[in-house]
C-alpha positions as CSV (number, residue, x, y, z in Angstrom):
1,M,0.2,0.0,-0.1
2,T,1.3,3.5,-0.9
3,P,1.5,6.2,1.6
4,K,-1.3,8.0,-0.1
5,E,-3.5,4.9,-0.1
6,L,-2.9,4.4,3.6
7,V,-4.0,8.1,4.2
8,L,-7.1,7.7,2.0
9,D,-8.0,4.6,4.0
10,F,-7.6,6.3,7.3
11,Y,-10.1,9.0,6.3
12,K,-12.9,6.7,5.2
13,N,-16.3,7.5,6.4
14,D,-16.9,6.6,10.2
15,L,-13.5,5.1,10.6
16,I,-12.6,7.6,13.4
17,L,-15.5,6.5,15.4
18,N,-14.1,2.9,15.6
19,Q,-11.1,2.8,18.1
20,S,-10.0,-0.7,17.0
21,E,-9.8,0.3,13.3
22,V,-8.0,3.6,14.2
23,N,-5.6,1.5,16.1
24,E,-4.5,-0.4,13.1
25,F,-3.3,2.8,11.4
26,L,-1.3,4.3,14.2
27,H,2.5,3.6,14.7
28,P,3.4,2.9,18.2
29,E,5.5,6.1,18.3
30,L,2.8,8.3,16.9
31,I,3.0,12.0,17.6
32,I,0.6,14.6,16.2
33,E,1.5,18.4,16.6
34,W,-1.8,20.2,16.3
35,N,-2.4,23.9,15.9
36,S,-6.1,24.4,16.4
37,S,-8.3,27.5,17.1
38,K,-7.9,26.6,20.8
39,G,-4.1,26.5,20.7
40,F,-1.3,24.0,20.3
41,I,-2.0,20.3,21.3
42,Q,0.5,17.5,21.2
43,M,-1.0,14.0,20.9
44,D,0.4,10.6,21.4
45,R,-1.2,7.2,20.2
46,N,-3.2,6.9,23.5
47,D,-4.5,10.4,23.1
48,V,-5.7,9.7,19.6
49,L,-7.6,6.5,20.7
50,N,-9.2,8.4,23.6
51,L,-10.3,11.2,21.2
52,T,-11.8,8.4,19.0
53,L,-13.9,7.2,22.1
54,D,-14.9,10.9,22.8
55,L,-16.1,11.3,19.2
56,K,-18.2,8.0,19.2
57,K,-20.0,9.4,22.3
58,A,-20.9,12.6,20.7
59,Y,-21.5,11.6,17.0
60,V,-23.5,9.0,15.1
61,R,-21.7,9.5,11.7
62,S,-18.5,11.0,10.6
63,K,-17.4,12.0,7.1
64,M,-14.1,13.5,5.7
65,R,-14.5,15.4,2.5
66,I,-10.9,15.4,1.1
67,T,-10.3,18.4,-1.4
68,H,-6.5,17.9,-1.8
69,I,-4.1,15.2,-1.4
70,I,-0.4,15.1,-2.4
71,E,2.1,12.4,-1.9
72,E,5.9,13.0,-1.9
73,G,7.9,10.0,-0.8
74,A,6.8,9.0,2.8
75,M,4.9,12.2,3.2
76,V,1.4,12.9,2.5
77,S,-0.5,16.2,2.6
78,V,-4.3,16.3,3.0
79,R,-6.8,19.1,3.1
80,Y,-10.3,18.2,4.3
81,S,-13.4,19.2,5.9
82,H,-14.9,17.1,8.7
83,F,-18.6,16.6,8.8
84,V,-20.7,14.9,11.6
85,K,-24.1,13.7,12.5
86,T,-25.2,14.1,16.2
87,F,-27.3,11.6,18.1
88,E,-29.8,14.3,18.8
89,N,-30.2,15.3,15.1
90,P,-28.9,12.3,13.0
91,R,-30.5,13.6,9.8
92,E,-28.5,16.8,9.8
93,E,-25.1,16.9,8.6
94,M,-23.0,19.7,10.2
95,L,-19.5,20.9,9.4
96,L,-17.2,20.4,12.4
97,A,-14.0,21.9,11.2
98,H,-11.6,22.3,8.2
99,F,-8.3,20.6,8.6
100,F,-4.7,20.5,6.9
101,V,-2.2,17.8,7.9
102,I,0.9,16.5,6.7
103,W,1.5,12.9,7.5
104,E,4.8,11.1,7.8
105,I,4.4,7.4,7.2
106,K,6.8,4.9,8.8
107,D,6.4,1.0,8.7
108,N,3.3,1.5,6.8
109,K,1.7,3.4,9.8
110,L,0.9,7.0,10.5
111,F,4.0,8.1,12.3
112,R,4.0,11.9,12.6
113,G,1.2,14.3,11.9
114,Y,1.5,18.1,11.7
115,Q,-2.0,19.5,11.6
116,M,-3.9,22.8,11.5
117,S,-7.5,23.2,12.0
118,Q,-10.3,25.8,11.9
119,F,-13.6,25.3,13.5
120,N,-16.6,26.3,11.6
């Protein structure tokens, strides 16, 4: 699997809501450096898996709409918008945030992520 294919598989609909599936994509030494509207966050593998559980509690559906994806060697850059449906209103899709992330792939896993987001 190419790095680009790996990243595309990671952003499949609803995958982020399934901790065991997310776990399969993460390198044991994963680090994400995330600059968000709320400030800088550094996350490791356990933080990402915990985030997955939190998202599953809040949302019934999750969809990533990728607008750009570029692969160069073991690096993949992705620009996408994250849409969700809540338990309270499962018929209405709402935009959660816009994201840009550069992924470094190692051992066919997500190894380093450099991410920026802006909430809607």
